[in-house]
C-alpha positions as CSV (number, residue, x, y, z in Angstrom):
1,X,-14.3,-17.0,3.3
2,X,-14.1,-20.4,4.9
3,X,-11.0,-20.8,7.5
4,X,-8.1,-22.9,6.2
5,X,-6.7,-25.5,8.8
6,X,-2.9,-24.3,7.8
7,X,-1.3,-21.7,5.8
8,X,-0.4,-24.1,2.7
9,X,-2.3,-23.3,-0.1
10,X,-2.7,-24.9,-4.0
11,X,-1.3,-21.5,-5.4
12,X,2.1,-21.0,-3.9
13,X,3.3,-17.9,-5.8
14,X,2.0,-14.7,-7.1
15,X,1.1,-14.4,-10.6
16,X,3.8,-12.7,-12.8
17,X,3.6,-9.9,-15.3
18,X,6.5,-9.1,-17.6
19,X,6.6,-5.4,-18.5
20,X,8.4,-5.9,-21.8
21,X,5.7,-8.1,-23.2
22,X,3.8,-4.3,-23.3
23,X,5.5,-3.9,-26.5
24,X,6.9,-7.4,-27.4
25,X,3.7,-9.3,-27.0
26,X,0.8,-6.9,-26.0
27,X,-1.6,-10.0,-26.1
28,X,0.2,-11.7,-23.7
29,X,0.8,-8.8,-21.5
30,X,-3.1,-7.9,-21.1
31,X,-3.9,-11.3,-20.9
32,X,-1.5,-11.6,-18.2
33,X,-2.5,-8.4,-16.5
34,X,-5.9,-9.3,-16.5
35,X,-5.6,-12.6,-14.9
36,X,-3.7,-11.5,-12.2
37,X,-5.6,-8.6,-11.3
38,X,-8.9,-10.6,-11.6
39,X,-7.8,-13.7,-9.8
40,X,-5.3,-12.4,-7.4
41,X,-5.9,-8.5,-6.9
42,X,-1.9,-8.9,-6.5
43,X,0.9,-9.3,-9.1
44,X,4.7,-9.3,-9.5
45,X,5.5,-6.8,-12.3
46,X,8.9,-8.0,-13.7
47,X,11.2,-5.6,-15.5
48,X,9.8,-2.7,-14.0
49,X,10.7,0.4,-15.6
50,X,12.8,2.7,-13.6
51,X,13.4,-0.1,-11.0
52,X,16.5,-2.1,-12.0
53,X,18.2,-4.0,-9.4
54,X,20.9,-1.4,-9.4
55,X,18.6,1.3,-8.5
56,X,16.5,-0.8,-6.2
57,X,20.1,-1.7,-4.3
58,X,21.0,1.9,-4.2
59,X,17.5,2.8,-2.4
60,X,17.7,0.6,-0.1
61,X,21.2,1.1,1.1
62,X,20.1,5.1,1.5
63,X,16.9,4.0,3.1
64,X,18.8,1.7,5.6
65,X,21.1,4.4,6.3
66,X,18.3,6.6,7.5
67,X,16.6,4.0,9.6
68,X,20.5,3.2,11.1
69,X,20.9,6.6,12.0
70,X,20.9,7.8,15.5
71,X,17.4,8.4,17.2
72,X,18.2,12.1,17.1
73,X,19.0,12.4,13.7
74,X,15.8,10.9,12.5
75,X,13.8,13.0,15.1
76,X,15.0,16.1,13.2
77,X,12.4,14.7,10.7
78,X,9.4,13.8,13.2
79,X,6.2,13.6,11.8
80,X,4.0,15.4,14.2
81,X,5.9,18.6,13.6
82,X,3.6,19.8,10.7
83,X,-0.1,18.8,10.3
84,X,0.8,17.2,6.6
85,X,1.5,13.5,7.8
86,X,5.0,13.9,6.5
87,X,8.3,12.4,8.0
88,X,9.2,10.0,10.7
89,X,7.3,8.0,13.0
90,X,8.8,5.9,16.0
91,X,8.7,2.3,16.4
92,X,5.5,0.9,17.6
93,X,6.0,-0.9,20.9
94,X,6.1,-4.5,21.0
95,X,3.6,-4.5,23.6
96,X,1.0,-2.6,21.6
97,X,-1.4,-5.5,21.2
98,X,-0.1,-6.3,17.6
99,X,2.2,-8.9,15.7
100,X,4.1,-5.7,14.2
101,X,7.0,-3.4,15.4
102,X,7.6,-0.8,12.8
103,X,9.0,2.5,12.3
104,X,8.5,4.8,9.2
105,X,9.1,7.7,6.9
106,X,6.2,9.5,5.2
107,X,6.8,11.5,2.1
108,X,4.9,13.0,-1.2
109,X,5.8,15.8,-3.4
110,X,7.0,18.6,-2.3
111,X,4.1,21.2,-2.4
112,X,2.8,24.4,-1.2
113,X,-0.1,23.8,1.2
114,X,-3.4,25.1,-0.5
115,X,-4.5,26.7,2.6
116,X,-4.3,27.1,6.2
117,X,-4.6,23.3,8.0
118,X,-7.5,24.9,10.1
119,X,-9.5,26.5,7.4
120,X,-12.8,24.8,7.9
121,X,-14.0,26.6,5.1
122,X,-12.0,24.3,2.8
123,X,-12.5,20.7,2.5
124,X,-10.6,18.4,4.5
125,X,-8.4,16.9,1.9
126,X,-7.2,20.4,0.7
127,X,-6.3,21.0,4.2
128,X,-4.5,18.0,5.0
129,X,-2.8,16.3,1.9
130,X,-0.9,19.1,0.4
131,X,2.0,20.4,1.9
132,X,5.8,20.3,2.4
133,X,7.9,17.1,3.2
134,X,9.6,17.0,6.8
135,X,13.1,16.2,6.2
136,X,15.7,14.6,8.2
137,X,19.1,17.1,8.8
138,X,20.6,17.1,5.6
139,X,24.1,17.3,6.8
140,X,23.8,14.1,8.7
141,X,22.1,12.6,5.3
142,X,22.9,14.6,2.3
143,X,22.0,11.7,0.1
144,X,18.5,11.0,1.6
145,X,16.5,13.7,0.4
146,X,17.7,13.5,-3.5
147,X,17.3,9.6,-3.6
148,X,13.6,10.1,-2.0
149,X,12.9,12.4,-4.7
150,X,14.2,10.3,-7.7
151,X,12.4,7.4,-6.1
152,X,9.1,9.5,-5.8
153,X,9.5,10.4,-10.0
154,X,9.8,6.9,-10.9
155,X,7.2,5.5,-8.8
156,X,4.7,8.2,-10.3
157,X,5.5,7.5,-13.7
158,X,5.2,3.8,-13.3
159,X,1.6,4.4,-11.5
160,X,0.5,6.3,-14.6
161,X,1.7,3.8,-17.2
162,X,0.4,1.1,-15.2
163,X,-2.9,2.7,-14.4
164,X,-3.1,3.4,-18.2
165,X,-2.8,-0.2,-19.0
166,X,-5.3,-1.5,-16.6
167,X,-7.8,0.8,-17.8
168,X,-7.3,-0.7,-21.2
169,X,-6.9,-4.1,-20.0
170,X,-10.8,-3.5,-18.7
171,X,-11.7,-2.6,-22.4
172,X,-11.9,1.3,-21.6
173,X,-10.2,4.4,-23.5
174,X,-7.4,5.6,-21.3
175,X,-8.9,8.9,-21.0
176,X,-11.0,7.1,-18.1
177,X,-8.1,7.1,-16.3
178,X,-7.1,10.7,-16.8
179,X,-10.7,11.8,-15.6
180,X,-9.6,10.8,-12.2
181,X,-5.7,10.9,-12.2
182,X,-3.6,14.3,-13.2
183,X,-0.1,13.8,-13.6
184,X,0.8,17.2,-13.2
185,X,-1.5,17.6,-10.1
186,X,-1.4,14.2,-8.1
187,X,-2.5,13.2,-4.5
188,X,-0.6,10.3,-3.1
189,X,0.5,8.8,-0.1
190,X,4.0,7.3,0.0
191,X,6.1,5.4,2.9
192,X,9.2,3.9,3.8
193,X,8.6,1.2,6.4
194,X,10.9,-0.7,8.8
195,X,9.7,-4.0,10.4
196,X,11.6,-5.5,13.1
197,X,11.8,-9.4,13.5
198,X,10.3,-11.5,16.2
199,X,13.4,-10.4,18.0
200,X,11.8,-6.8,19.1
201,X,9.3,-8.9,21.3
202,X,9.9,-10.0,24.7
203,X,10.8,-13.8,24.7
204,X,7.7,-14.3,26.9
205,X,5.5,-13.0,24.2
206,X,6.9,-14.8,21.1
207,X,4.9,-17.7,21.2
208,X,1.8,-15.5,21.2
209,X,2.6,-13.5,18.4
210,X,3.3,-17.2,16.3
211,X,0.1,-18.0,17.2
212,X,-1.5,-15.3,16.2
213,X,-0.2,-15.4,12.7
214,X,-1.1,-19.0,12.4
215,X,-4.6,-17.9,12.4
216,X,-6.3,-17.5,9.0
217,X,-8.3,-14.5,10.3
218,X,-6.7,-12.4,13.4
219,X,-7.7,-9.0,14.3
220,X,-4.0,-8.6,15.9
221,X,-1.8,-8.7,12.9
222,X,-2.7,-5.8,10.8
223,X,-4.2,-7.8,8.0
224,X,-6.2,-5.1,5.5
225,X,-7.1,-4.2,2.0
226,X,-5.8,-0.7,0.7
227,X,-9.1,1.4,0.4
228,X,-8.3,5.1,-1.1
229,X,-5.7,4.1,-3.6
230,X,-6.2,2.9,-7.1
231,X,-3.1,0.7,-6.9
232,X,-0.5,0.3,-4.7
233,X,3.1,-0.5,-5.7
234,X,5.8,-1.8,-3.4
235,X,9.4,-2.9,-3.5
236,X,10.7,-4.7,-0.6
237,X,14.0,-6.3,0.6
238,X,13.2,-9.2,3.0
239,X,10.3,-11.8,3.3
240,X,7.1,-10.9,5.0
241,X,4.5,-9.7,2.9
242,X,1.6,-12.3,2.6
243,X,-1.6,-12.1,0.5
244,X,-4.5,-14.2,0.9
245,X,-4.6,-16.7,-2.2
246,X,-7.4,-17.0,-4.6
247,X,-8.8,-19.9,-3.1
248,X,-7.9,-19.0,0.3
249,X,-4.8,-19.1,2.8
250,X,-1.8,-17.1,2.5
251,X,0.5,-16.6,0.0
252,X,4.3,-15.4,0.6
253,X,5.2,-12.5,-1.9
254,X,8.6,-12.3,-3.3
255,X,11.5,-10.1,-2.3
256,X,12.0,-7.5,-5.2
257,X,16.1,-6.9,-4.1
258,X,18.0,-8.9,-1.8
259,X,20.4,-6.7,0.1
260,X,21.7,-9.3,2.3
261,X,23.4,-12.9,1.9
262,X,21.7,-15.9,2.5
263,X,18.7,-17.8,1.2
264,X,15.1,-17.1,1.8
265,X,12.0,-19.5,1.8
266,X,10.2,-17.0,-0.7
267,X,11.2,-16.0,-4.4
268,X,13.8,-13.4,-5.1
269,X,12.7,-11.5,-8.3
270,X,15.5,-8.6,-8.7
271,X,14.2,-5.3,-11.0
272,X,10.5,-6.3,-10.1
273,X,8.0,-4.4,-8.5
274,X,4.6,-5.8,-6.3
275,X,1.6,-4.2,-7.6
276,X,-1.9,-4.6,-5.7
277,X,-5.1,-3.3,-6.7
278,X,-6.9,-0.6,-4.3
279,X,-10.4,0.0,-3.3
280,X,-10.8,2.7,-5.8
281,X,-9.9,0.4,-8.7
282,X,-12.1,-2.4,-7.2
283,X,-15.3,0.2,-7.3
284,X,-14.4,1.9,-10.9
285,X,-13.8,-1.8,-12.4
286,X,-17.1,-2.8,-10.5
287,X,-15.5,-5.6,-8.8
288,X,-13.8,-7.2,-11.7
289,X,-10.4,-6.2,-10.3
290,X,-10.8,-6.6,-6.8
291,X,-8.8,-5.8,-3.6
292,X,-7.3,-8.3,-1.7
293,X,-6.7,-9.0,2.1
294,X,-2.7,-8.5,3.1
295,X,-0.5,-8.6,5.9
296,X,3.3,-8.1,7.1
297,X,4.1,-11.6,8.9
298,X,6.9,-10.8,11.4
299,X,7.7,-14.2,11.7
300,X,8.8,-14.6,8.3
301,X,11.5,-11.9,8.8
302,X,14.9,-13.4,9.1
303,X,16.1,-13.5,13.0
304,X,18.5,-10.8,13.9
305,X,17.5,-9.1,10.7
306,X,15.0,-6.3,9.6
307,X,12.9,-5.5,6.9
308,X,12.5,-2.7,4.8
309,X,9.4,-2.2,2.2
310,X,8.9,1.1,0.3
311,X,5.1,1.2,-0.7
312,X,3.4,4.2,-2.9
313,X,-0.1,4.8,-3.3
314,X,-1.8,6.8,-6.3
315,X,-5.1,8.2,-5.0
316,X,-7.6,9.8,-7.3
317,X,-8.7,13.4,-7.4
318,X,-11.0,13.6,-4.3
319,X,-13.6,15.9,-5.7
320,X,-16.8,14.5,-7.0
321,X,-18.2,11.2,-6.9
322,X,-16.2,7.7,-8.4
323,X,-18.4,6.8,-11.2
324,X,-17.4,3.1,-12.4
325,X,-15.9,2.9,-15.7
326,X,-19.0,2.6,-18.5
327,X,-21.4,4.0,-16.1
328,X,-23.4,7.3,-16.8
329,X,-24.0,7.8,-13.1
330,X,-22.8,6.3,-9.8
331,X,-25.2,3.3,-8.4
332,X,-25.8,3.9,-4.6
333,X,-23.7,0.8,-3.9
334,X,-21.6,-1.3,-6.0
335,X,-19.7,-4.3,-5.9
336,X,-17.2,-2.8,-3.9
337,X,-19.2,-1.7,-0.8
338,X,-18.9,1.8,-2.2
339,X,-21.7,4.0,-1.7
340,X,-22.4,7.2,-4.1
341,X,-21.8,10.2,-2.3
342,X,-19.2,9.4,-0.3
343,X,-16.7,12.2,0.8
344,X,-13.8,10.5,-0.6
345,X,-11.4,13.2,0.7
346,X,-12.7,12.9,4.2
347,X,-12.0,9.1,3.8
348,X,-8.7,9.4,2.8
349,X,-8.0,11.9,5.3
350,X,-9.3,10.0,8.2
351,X,-7.2,6.9,7.3
352,X,-4.3,9.0,7.6
353,X,-5.3,10.3,10.9
354,X,-6.0,6.6,12.2
355,X,-2.6,5.5,10.9
356,X,-0.5,8.2,12.6
357,X,-2.3,9.3,15.8
358,X,0.7,11.4,17.3
359,X,-0.1,13.7,14.4
360,X,-3.8,13.4,14.8
361,X,-3.7,14.5,18.3
362,X,-1.5,17.7,17.9
363,X,-3.6,19.0,14.7
364,X,-6.5,17.1,14.1
365,X,-8.6,16.1,17.0
366,X,-11.9,17.6,16.3
367,X,-12.0,16.3,12.9
368,X,-11.1,12.9,13.8
369,X,-13.6,12.7,16.4
370,X,-16.5,13.6,14.0
371,X,-15.2,11.5,11.0
372,X,-13.8,8.3,12.8
373,X,-17.3,6.4,12.9
374,X,-18.1,7.0,9.3
375,X,-14.6,5.8,8.3
376,X,-14.8,2.7,10.3
377,X,-18.3,1.9,8.6
378,X,-16.9,2.5,4.9
379,X,-13.9,0.2,5.4
380,X,-16.0,-2.6,7.0
381,X,-18.0,-2.3,4.0
382,X,-15.2,-2.3,1.6
383,X,-13.8,-5.3,3.3
384,X,-16.7,-7.4,3.2
385,X,-17.4,-7.1,-0.6
386,X,-13.6,-7.8,-1.0
387,X,-14.2,-10.9,1.1
388,X,-17.4,-11.7,-0.8
389,X,-15.2,-11.2,-4.2
390,X,-12.5,-13.5,-2.8
391,X,-14.8,-16.1,-2.3
392,X,-16.4,-16.0,-5.8
393,X,-12.8,-16.0,-6.9
394,X,-12.0,-19.2,-4.7
395,X,-15.2,-20.9,-6.5
396,X,-14.0,-20.1,-9.9
397,X,-10.6,-21.8,-9.1
398,X,-12.2,-25.2,-7.6
399,X,-14.6,-24.9,-10.9
400,X,-11.3,-24.7,-13.0
């Protein structure tokens, strides 16, 4: 992809898809859905069921209450207490070499472990992904767990409704979606993220951070595609998220719920949910819907404020190969850089290990050492495939 001289692009906003059109004007709904995911890999789902502005206001209030709690309260839910990557992780240090300072809370459905975490007779994903959440002290935060359970249920319903619609938009029967996603027995990864503004950096380092974000391509600002998920959903209450536009450059994503007074330089669309294509959908659609590079830009978070986002990742069943929709069998490598025969459970597991080293160092040292290089190679292949598809999108935009 050619490097842009600045961050301004001809396309300035992510495309919108109105969920209400699903019933009132299905032709428009599917046309808009297909356009957004084929030409951007991102969209803003307006009137998202279950995510009214009132609910989002309640959710952000409770989640900010957790992050604003004393450190000792948050530590009661420390993520490394168990091997299941559930719970609170401390803020990354501002001098870590990256352009973000972030603390987070990971959660999923409350589940019993399928086996002991070090039972090596079982596939690694069966040992790592299923387990209980690690909750903070209920006396200090009595409404936090009920809110997260509610949020989880709403996200889960929406991912399946939207997943079926996406498969239908590709001209496939929705049964193709159910082959990989079981509503009653899900695998997922969900997070509450708390990003700090540039204020968190030493004054002497702030200009260096700004310069990194001015580059179209930088290895130091966390730009990535979402590899394991089918789709990712997200609500946020401050600017920061940026997406590579269809013809190159960066687009600023909107705020879905404004929880503080003031004007932002990005759209505010209450009651919406931001949706993006994951690597799984990129492969299953043979690149018709491609994953897109995105990042959180620290310099966009208003001075003196912080940004809360709540991403939700739907992951397919991890046994067996992913065969593209309409194909009888998997090819060795498709448009998404995905090689048939991949151990997808190991891929998703090592993705978690690399993201949360504090858990890995305590519970998964041997497994990470064994799997990390293969995972890096797979991420590189998927990212290169996504960039190739993005370049093709750019050529279509120029032609049109």
